[in-house]
N, C-alpha and C positions, 0 to 999 in steps of 0.2 A: 632847435629847442632841446631844452635839457632834458634827458631821461630820468624819470624818476626811478629808484630802486624798487624792484618789487619786493611785495612782503611774502612769506612762505604760504602755499596754500593751504587752506583749513582743511584738517582730515575729513572724510565724509561722516557724517553722525553714523553710529552703530545704530541698528535695529533693536528691537526689543528682544528678540531671538539671540541675536550677536552678543548683546549684553549678558543675557543669561547664561550664554555658553560659557563665554569669557569668566565670568563668576563662579562658574561650577568647576572651570579648568581650574582656577586659582584656588578654590577652597580644596581639591585634590591634592594641588601642589604643595600647598600649608599643611596637609595632613601626612604626607609623604616626608615633607622636611623634619617636621615633628617626630615621626617615627625612625627616620634615619638616625636623628640625633640621640633619639633614646636607645634603639636596639642596633643601628647599624643597617646598612644595605642588606646584609648577609640575613640578619634577624628580622627583616621586613618582607612581609609577601604583599602581593597586589590586592589578595583579599583585606589584608590589614589595612591597607591605605583607603580601600574603598570603605569599610565600615568605619575608620575614624571619620572619613569625609561626609558619611552618611548618603552614599550613594551606592545603586546596585553595581556588582561586578562587571556587568555588561556596559554600563555608562562609564565605567572606568576605562576598558578598553576602546571605547568609541571613541574617547581622545588620546590616549597614550597607548603606545606598543608595549611597554614595558614598565615595571616600577621605577626602574632610574628616570626614564623619560618625564615620568610625571614633574618632577622639580624643575622641567626647563622654564614653565612661566613665571616661577619664583626668581630664576635665576636671571631671566630677560627683563624682569621689572624696573630694575635699576637703569639697564641700558636705554629702556622706553623713557624712563625720566629725563635722563639727563640729553637725550636726543632732541627731547621736545623742550628743554630749556635752551638748546642751541638753536634750535629751529626758530625761536620767538625773536632770536637778534637781528636786527636789521641789515640787510645785503650794505656794503661799504665798511662795515667797522672792520677793526682789527682783529681777523678771523682764528690767527694763533691764539691771541689773547681771549677772545670768545671762548675757545676751545677750553684752555686753561680754566676758565671762570664756571663754564658750565660745569666742569669734571668737578671742581672744587666744591660746587652748591651741591651737586646729586651724591657726591659721597660724604657729605658732612651728615651729622647727627644732631640737628636742633632739638629732638623731642625723643620721647622714651620710644616710640613707634620706630623712629628711622633707625635709633639703636639697635633695638630689636631685629631689623631687618638686616642689618649688617653682622649681628651676632650669628642669625641663622645662616647667611652666605658663609659666614667662618667655619660654622659647623658643617655644613656641607662639602666645604673645600677639604676639610680635613678627612672627612669620609671617603672623598673621592681620591684620595692618596693610595688607598687599597682597592680601589673598585673602577675597573677599566672602563666599564661601560657609564659609570657616573661621570668621569672625567670625559668622556666622549661627549656627554650632553652637554657639558661646560664649554668645551672646545666648539661646538655646533653653535650654541647659544652666542659666542663671541664673533665667530664668523659671521653668523648671519646680523648682527648688530654692525659690524664693519660694512657689509653691504648695504645695508639701510642707511649709513651715517654719509656714504659718499655723495648723494644728490645733495644732502644738507650742507655740507662743505663746499660744494660745488658752487650752490647758490650764494653762499656767503662771499665767496673768493671772487665772484664776479665772473661773466661772459667772457673776459678777457684772460681769464687765468688759465695756467697750465692745468690740463685734467691730470696729468701726472703727479703734480704737486697734491692736488686736492686728493688723489687717492691714497697717497702717501702720507698725507694728513690724517685720512680717516682711519689707516693702519695703525699710525702712531698712538693715536687718540685710544683706539679700543685696544691696543697691546698696553698702554700704560695703564688703564684701568686692570686688565686683566692680571699685571704682574704686581701690580699695588695690591690688588687683594690677595693673590697668591701668597705673597710675602707676608702681609699682614697675619694672614691664616697659619702662618706656621710660629707665630709669636703669640704673646699676650698681651701685646698694646693693645691701649684704650682706643675707643671710636673717635676721639679728637685730640689733636695736639699732636707731639713728636711721633712718628711711626704710624700713625692713623691712616687708613684708606686715604682720606683726601691729601694728606702731607705727600704719602709715598707716590701717589697719581702725579700729582703737580711736579714732583720731582723727576719722574719718568718722563712725562710728557717733555719738558724742558730739555732733557739730555735726547730724547729721540726727535724733536724737532730741530735742534741747535745742529744734528747731524744731517738735517736734509739741503740746507743750502751748499756745502760742497757738492753733493751728489746731483745737484740740479743744475749749477751754476753755468754750464755748458749749454743749457736748452734754456736758459732765461735772455740772454743776449746774443 
């Protein structure tokens, strides 16, 4: 009997309370990002962020430990989107190609809203250069994204795939995006075309994935 490939499990539906909580966190994150862009992290307080977001200061601290931590949901949103794109891919597909396609689509800017999100990320990464606490949030978001990506890649790779290969692929994909965005943030390149986040990320991924075969060759056969 032929075994049919499994689909990715549907994520559990959020309750109304959870949706409201997520919406409030994102509102606070957007307010923090706006203020960091306008005044820098040093010129922004938690009180400023709460006021801009229209919430009480106690609400701010209910969700975030400090002002830098507040931008976490915004920085994580891109990773959530591309992970969802990858999860929608059928098992048995060419998963390295699926990784590349999902990254390219997630980092593209087909409309003004997507372009604005990339520019906001650029501003935050520039601000993080002189703010260790903000850099720590960026690195934490990437680490969490990598951990969540591992089971998605493992499902695509199939039950017989080498777990080490799936783990390395998740790390390569996450680092490809991180390095691409950091590199792009150091330039004034556009959100589309040469030097854009999508173009840079695909280049990074191909380089990193290309180096995996020699590393794993002894374990494949």
